[in-house]
Every structure is written in C-alpha cells, then in structure tokens.
N, C-alpha and C positions, 0 to 999 in steps of 0.2 A: 598502415603496414603494406609493403609491397606484396604483390601476388607471388607466391612461391613458384619456383621452377618445378619442384616435385613436392607432393604432399600426400602422406599416408596418414589416415586417421582410423584408429581402432582396427587396423588390418590384421586379419588372421588367415592362416592357411592350414587346412586339415586334410589328411588323407586317411579315411576310415577313422580309427580311434587315435591316430597319431597326429599330434599338433606340431606343425613345422614352424609356424609363426603364431604368436599369441598377443593380440591387442597392441600392435606396434604403431606408435605415433612417430612420424619423421617428417621434418620440413627442411627442404634445401632451397636456399635463396641465391639469387644472382651474386657472384663474387665469392662464393664459398666453394671450397674443395674438401670433400669428406673422405675419411678412411673408415672402413667398417671392419672392426676387429671381433674376434671371438674364436673359441675352440672349434674343433671338428664337430659337425652336427648341430651347431648353434643356430642355423638358419640363415647364414650370410648369403649363400648363393640363391636360396629361395627368395630372400628379400630383393636381391638385384633382378631376378627374373620377374618379380612382381612389378618393380619399378620400370622395367623394360617392356612391360605389357605382354610378357610371354606367359603369364599366369593371371587368373582371376582370383581375387580374395574370396575365402569362404564367408567372410563378413568384413564390414568396414569399407572404406573408400580409398581409391587411388586416383590422384590427379597429377597429370604431367603436362607442363607447358600450357597450362590454362584449360586443358581438356580432361574430363572425368571419364575413367574407364566405365564402359557400359552405356555411355551417352555419346560416343564418338566412333568414327571409323578407325579401328586400331591399325588397319593395314596402312593407312595414310600417316597416322601419328607416329608409328614405329620408325618411319624414315627420318623423323626429326630427332630420334634418339640414337646416339652412338653407343652401341653395346658390343662388347667383346667377351667371349667365354670360350672355354676349352672345347665345348661341344661344336662350336663353329669351325674351329681348326680341324676337328675330326671329320667334319662334313665336306671339307674341300677336297677336290680332286688333286692328287699329288703333282700332276703335270701342269696345272694351271699356273701361268706366269704371275709373279708377285704384283705386277701392275694391274692385271685383270682382277686379282683378289680385291684390290682397292676400288677399282673402277666400278665393279658390279654392285657395290654398296649403293650406288645411285638408285637402283630399283629393288634393293634388298635381295638380289639374286646371288647364285653361286657359280654361274657360268655366263660367259660373255655373249653367247649366241641366243640367249633367251630374250634379249632386248636390243634395241638399236642405240649405239653410242656415237658421239661425234668427236672431232679432234680436241675440242675443249675438255671433254671428259677424260680423254687419254692424257692430255697435258696436266690436268689437275691431279690425276692419280700419281703421275711421276713427281710432281712438285711435292705432294704430301709424303711420298716415300723419301724424298730428299730431306724434308723437314724432320723426319724421325730417324734420319741417319742410315737409310737403306736405299738411297738413290741408285747406287751401283748394283743393286740386286733386282731392278725393275723387270728385267727380261729373264730372270732365273726362275726355274720351276719351284713352286712353293715347297714341294716335298724334298728339295735338295738343300733348303735353308737350314741353318742351325735353329735351335729352339728359341734363342734370343732374337734372331732375325725374324722368325715367324711372328713372335709377339709384337715386334715393332711394325711389321706389315699389317697385322690386325689392328694395331693402334691407328695407323694411317687410314685404314678402312673406316674406322669409326668417325673420322673427320670428313669423309667424302661428301656427305650431304649437308655440311654446315649445320651440325646438330645444335639443339638447344641445351643438351646435357650429355655428358659422357659417363657410361657405366662400365667399369672394368672389373671383371670377376677373376681374381687371382692371376693377373698377367705374369707375375714373377714365379709362379709355381714351376718346378722342374728345371729352373735355370741354374747354371753354375754361378759362382761368385761374380765373374766378369760380366756375364750376361745380365745378372740381376742389377749390378751397379750401372751398367749402360742404360738399362730401361728406367731405373729410378732417376737417373740423370735426365733422360728424355722427358719423363713426366714432370720433373722439377722445371725444366725449360718451358714446357707447355703451361704450367701453373703460373709462370712469371709473365706470360704473354697476355696483354689486356683483352684480346679478342677470343681467348679460349673460354668455352662455356664452363659452367660448374662441372666438377668431376666427382665421382664416387668410386673409390678403390677398395675392393675386398682383399684382405690379406690376413694371414695368421700371425705375421711377424712385425713387430714395431720397427725393426731394422729396415723394413721396406717402405716406410712412410717417407715420401719425397718432401724435401723442403718446399714451402709454399702451400702445403695443405693446412687448412684452417680449423677443421672440425672433426669430431670423432663420434661414432656410434658404436657402442659395444653391445654384443648380443650374447646371451647365455640361455640355453634351453629354449630358444625361440622367443625370448622376451628381451626387452630393452634393459640392459644392465646399467648403462650410463650413456648420456648424450649431451653434446654441447661443444663449446670451443675447445680445441685440442689441448691447449695449455692448462685448461681448467679440469678437463675430464680425464686426461691420460695421467693418472697418478698411481703411485705404488699400491694404494689401498684399492682403487677401482679395478686395476688390472689383476691384482691378486684375487679379488672376489670373483672376477669374471672367469679366470682360468683355474681357480681352486688351488693355487700355489702361493707361497710367500715370495713375492717378486720385488725386485728393486730396479727402478728405471734410472737411466742417465741420458743426458742430452748434450750434444756439442755440435756447433756449426750447422744447426738445423736438422740434425739426424738423431735418432733415438737408438738406444741399446737397452737390453734387459738381462738380468741375471737372477738366479734363485738366491735368496738371502742365505748367508752362511749359517750353517747349523740347523737349517729347516728340514 
C-alpha cells in the first residue's frame, strides 16, 4: 500500500468538556480529491485545521506528507501544505496587492517586506494568478477585489510553494451564484491537471462539489458519518442521516443537486 499524503488515526479534539472531533480516521492518497460535507458545527473546519497542522489533536495521530505531527518541525512542513481559510483573508491588509498575497506564501508571510523575494517569485505569483483566472488583478489591492476574486487569489496562494496537498475551507462561502460557479469551474480545472496535488474541500452544499472530485467524508457531531469513494458514499440515505433530513440527490454532467423529499 502506498504511503498516504494525509493520515489521521483516532484523532480527537476537545476543548474543555466540548468534543469537536471524536476518533476520526481519514486517509488521503495520491490522485484523490476529497469533499468534506456536514452541517454547521459538525467539525469540518476543525478537521481541516488539524490536517493543516494548525491544531494538535487531544488524542490520536496526524501524519502529513510522510511526517508525523509532534515528531517534525511544523513550521517547515506547513510550507508544503496549501491551506486557505476565511481567517487568512481577514488577516490580510486590504491594501496589499493580489500578486503579493500569492508571493508571500513562499515564507508563510502576510507582508512582502518580511522576507526577500526575487524576480522568479514575482513571476510565479503572476503566473498562478493567471492560472486561476485573476491575472488581470495582479496589481489590484486585495481589499478592492470581489469576494470571488479574493477566493481565487487565495487559491493561487495555496499553489505558490508547490504543495503536496491542498486544503480549502469553504472557499465558496459568501459567493454569489456567478462567483461560486467560476470558482467551482477553476477547481474542476485544477482537478483535471495531472500535476495538481490531492485536494480536500470543505463545503455545506453538494452543489459546490467540482467535477473531478473522487472521494467524500461526511461528519456529524464531530464523528465520521460516512467515508469513501464519492459515488459510493454520497447517497440519499447517507446524506439524510448526516443532515437529519429526508433528502434526495440528483447528478448530471458531473455535478450534484439535492432537494428535500416531497411530503417530508
């Protein structure tokens, strides 16, 4: 069996008497793209923070890219993990250029004057912005961009260090329909590229699952409700149990929709 890109074994996170994650087992391998589904408060963002080495488990183990949390220098390993969450966007200075938002990921920084960069770094940042459809926004202040553009800039930032895994925490949150579809399309394009590392995408909505995503992890009350290949796991029964509603799924052209069953 190949060594996993990400492996959680019996991982739990507690804060006082509150259990945020409870005995989670999760294995991500090369060539897989995961969607993490679940209702509010189910532990999705906590799971991704754990995988991104922003949290330590209360018990259990976390291994990323062959390194085990607690036995490695997390400051170095984090640079090999592409991680995007709303907290990062909130931490950025509104006046920083989009290209600098991407470029500073090389050192995990938030400002360009904290480290030295060369022309290759600047060129790569602009190329990544072009790759995600924001090349014409490279010199625009981050705070002037639309919500959808900001999310694509953050996506480009995750790619700056040639990471071994991408972890995206609700990148489509707060986007309008057009912005959501643009970003889903960009993620589908990335999934189709052979050089893209495995991705894990947190979302509440099956409509936001991009084509090319292969696996699904469902969380409910901090526990794994279902896990495995997307076509096997994402069923009416599993989704209904996870959300506590009687739901019906439909799929067409690689996209999913869901509705509440009539009369329920």
